[in-house]
C-alpha positions, -999 to 999 in steps of 0.1 A, spaced: 39 570 -340 59 603 -333 89 603 -356 117 615 -334 146 611 -359 145 610 -395 175 602 -418 172 608 -455 197 593 -484 228 601 -460 259 598 -481 295 607 -466 326 591 -489 363 596 -479 392 593 -503 395 560 -495 359 554 -509 350 541 -473 320 559 -455 281 557 -458 255 552 -490 223 564 -490 212 556 -457 174 559 -448 158 551 -416 134 565 -390 135 564 -349 98 565 -334 93 580 -297 98 551 -270 123 532 -293 154 518 -282 169 516 -318 197 498 -323 223 507 -352 239 473 -357 273 462 -376 306 452 -378 335 476 -369 341 498 -400 307 494 -412 299 535 -410 280 535 -376 302 562 -360 304 583 -392 263 583 -394 262 591 -358 288 621 -363 267 635 -389 235 632 -369 253 650 -340 265 676 -363 302 665 -357 307 665 -397 289 674 -427 274 647 -452 282 649 -488 246 649 -492 215 638 -474 192 653 -445 187 645 -409 156 659 -391 154 656 -353 118 665 -337 110 680 -372 141 703 -374 168 699 -401 200 698 -385 215 718 -414 192 748 -411 181 743 -376 208 728 -356 201 747 -323 165 736 -322 170 701 -335 196 696 -309 178 712 -280 164 678 -265 194 657 -274 221 640 -253 247 620 -271 282 601 -266 301 597 -298 333 572 -297 345 577 -262 333 591 -228 351 623 -218 358 636 -184 383 654 -163 402 626 -146 414 646 -118 380 657 -107 349 636 -89 321 625 -109 300 653 -90 321 681 -100 323 667 -137 286 670 -138 284 702 -121 309 716 -147 289 700 -177 254 718 -157 270 752 -165 263 745 -203 225 744 -199 196 767 -186 180 759 -152 200 726 -139 197 725 -100 221 706 -81 190 679 -71 196 668 -109 232 661 -105 224 641 -78 193 623 -94 214 611 -124 241 600 -102 218 578 -86 199 568 -117 236 555 -133 243 539 -100 273 564 -90 258 583 -62 280 569 -34 309 573 -56 301 606 -67 331 626 -47 360 598 -59 384 611 -84 374 597 -122 408 588 -125 403 558 -100 369 546 -117 366 512 -140 359 516 -175 322 508 -168 321 535 -141 335 559 -167 305 550 -194 282 552 -164 295 588 -159 290 594 -194 255 585 -194 249 608 -165 262 637 -188 243 625 -216 207 628 -195 217 657 -174 194 682 -191 163 658 -193 167 647 -230 142 631 -251 168 615 -273 201 599 -266 226 588 -291 250 562 -278 280 551 -299 289 516 -287 281 521 -250 291 488 -239 323 486 -259 352 474 -238 331 462 -209 334 430 -190 301 409 -188 289 427 -155 298 464 -170 279 452 -201 249 440 -180 245 469 -161 247 496 -190 218 474 -206 199 476 -175 203 515 -170 192 521 -205 162 501 -205 154 515 -174 159 550 -184 139 546 -213 109 533 -189 113 560 -162 125 591 -182 108 584 -212 139 587 -232 143 575 -270 175 557 -277 194 556 -308 225 530 -302 253 517 -323 270 485 -316 286 452 -331 275 433 -300 248 414 -314 236 395 -281 235 430 -265 216 446 -290 191 417 -290 186 422 -251 184 455 -252 165 474 -281 133 472 -295 141 481 -329 171 476 -350 190 485 -385 215 460 -401 242 482 -417 273 466 -436 299 480 -457 285 516 -455 247 506 -465 217 501 -444 205 466 -456 179 456 -433 156 470 -404 130 455 -381 114 451 -347 131 430 -326 107 408 -314 89 402 -348 124 390 -361 125 367 -331 93 351 -344 110 340 -376 147 336 -365 162 318 -335 183 350 -326 191 383 -343 225 368 -350 209 346 -371 186 373 -387 222 397 -392 238 366 -407 210 360 -434 210 396 -442 244 403 -448 250 367 -470 221 381 -490 234 415 -492 270 406 -504 257 376 -530 235 399 -547 
């Protein structure tokens, strides 16, 4: 299988001694990889380092074979991401927000803007001001911006956070649909175990800054009644060690 994302020995400790310690994992072509853990476990720190928003104390990240420390531009060329929050100009429409974003890329035609709006279910709301959007609609717009350049890897930090049940279902369906139709590999962080079970093909469990277990969701569910049971078992074992 082709490695899309490789993380080796990633460590970043802050003054309060929190952060991440010796994180290692791989994401393969076609994965919807879930980075699962409680708030404060180190998920966002890991994602910030992977996307170049902060530097690790040590360790290596390679995307499509390119080291982000020495070849950042090539590493990120086929990557779309949303880290922490979806940002948009509230006084503009969804269409104008995406038109602004399109200017940062080469050769994105107007038809692609309409295409991504349709993919995330916002085409009929494209001319409404983003200020009038619900949180779920803003998350959809963020996804549209993330896939605008036809990336092969999309990194999403807590994409369902703060959404109601309908919003979570919408985001889940959009992610699984994009993975199938656009052949996008996803790396997603979340603390919402049930959503990860329904969305992801593979998961990594992170707790207290360390990656304590990884697995294929389908295989995990052959042994455990749910991803939640697997998570609790792994965390208990780690904390009692």
